[in-house]
C-alpha positions, 0 to 999 in steps of 0.5 A: 414887255421883256423887262421883268422884276423877279424879286419874289422868284429870286427869293424863292431860288435862294431859299431852295439853294439854302435847304438840303431837302430839295437838293435835286429840285434846283437842278431839275428845274433848269431843264425844259424836259427830261425825256425823249423818244426818237421813235424809229431811226435808221441804222447808222443814221445821226440821231441826237437830241439836245436836252436844253437847260438854263442857269436860273441862279446868281451863282455859276452852275458847273456840270461835273459829269454825265453818264449813260446806263447803256452803251446804246446812248452816248451823252456829252456836255455842250458847256460845263459851266453856265453863268447867270441866264446862260443856256447849255445842253446835254446831247444824247446820241443814239449809237445807231451803227452798233445797235439795232432793235428797241433800246433805252437808256437813263442819262445821269447828269451830275452837278457839283456847283453851286450844290451837288445834285443829279438829274436823270434824263430818259431816252429810247429809240427803235433802230431799224437794221434794214434801213441805212442813210448815206451820209448819216444825215443832212449837213449844211455846214455854214451857209451865208444868210440869203444864199440857201443850200441843197444837199442829198442823202441816199436811203437804202432799204434791204430785204423789202422789195416792196418798200416805198417812200410815200412822202417827205415832211418838214415842220420847218417852213424853210426846208423842202425835200423830195424823194426819187427812187433810184434802184429796186432789185434783188430785195434792195430799194434805194432812194435819193432824198434831196433837201433844199434850205430856203434863202430866207432862212433866218441866221442861227444854228439849224438842228431839225429833222425831216420825216420819211413817210413810208408804206411800212406798217411797223415803222411808217415814219423815219426821221432824217436829221438836218443840221447846219448854221446860217451865218448872219451878215452882221454879228454882235458879241457878246451874244448876251450882255450880263451887267452884273449885280448893281446898286440902285443908281449905279452905272455900268459900262460894257462894250459891244463888238459888231462885225460884218463881212463887208463894211457897213454903218450902224444907223441906230441902237435902242433898248426896249426900256430906258436906262441904256445909253449907246455911244455911237460917236465916231461910228458913222463911217462904213467899217467891218468892225464897230466898237460900241460902249453901252452904259446902263444906269440901274433903276430904284426897284430891286430885282432881275432885269431883262432887256432886248437891244436892237441894232439897225444897220444900213444893210437890209438883211442885218438887224442883230439883236441881243439880250441884256441882263442885270440884277439890281440889289436891295439898297 
């Protein structure tokens, strides 16, 4: 059950923020992890990692800045202001075109709201100067759901005439790849790696990688980044619905915008638990845009509530979902 009342947790968070002693702890708690090892990466390849964080608090969280202890790592903030339950990321990119060899850096993230704090993230990588990818990684751009896609990357190894790619592995079941040797002469070896994206890939952003398994004992596995976006046939906005801080019994009405690339009908909308009413009157005709008022009536129990909302359409591949959040205040 996704509905949760977190009264105790909410009280703990308030006490942490009110005390100056654990000032760093409230910020560090938002991160899923604080260190990442890229392993061996090719020169010029795209090597990025997203340190995910989520605002666990009622107050807005603001990221004032981010800096790196070394030019080998270039950090950036995906979104500097996070409202309650919103997610963001600190992106750490290894500067593979400018550096080679073993590198490491400390990325410091500075927060100034709701309180000042710093969180340190650790990254390290070994940049292989003899390996190069062209282009730097696999980029699928925007792929319509159900279509699939294919991309190709050239992999060059210089100074190792006996170098070979033995296998290409993918943890993502929707990615398949093959490596075919194209050239081997003058101490240089070139492979073409072809990557296929399954038409059954679910909608959303794709940030993954393949592993090139080689015969090199000093760095047998080399990652190849794979990025893209599978665009759903129907989208809903906002992607998550924050209903605010409400009193027991109070009603709040928000609006959902459901869009499609071609006309469609909304068959049904439901939430996992009670308290939600969806006004679908006048939405029986096929349209590319549907406006759905959502009315939430708060229950009597104070605390934070999390719900999943499910939308069913007359399109087989279009069943968008979203989360709804509310905080029921103490009477």
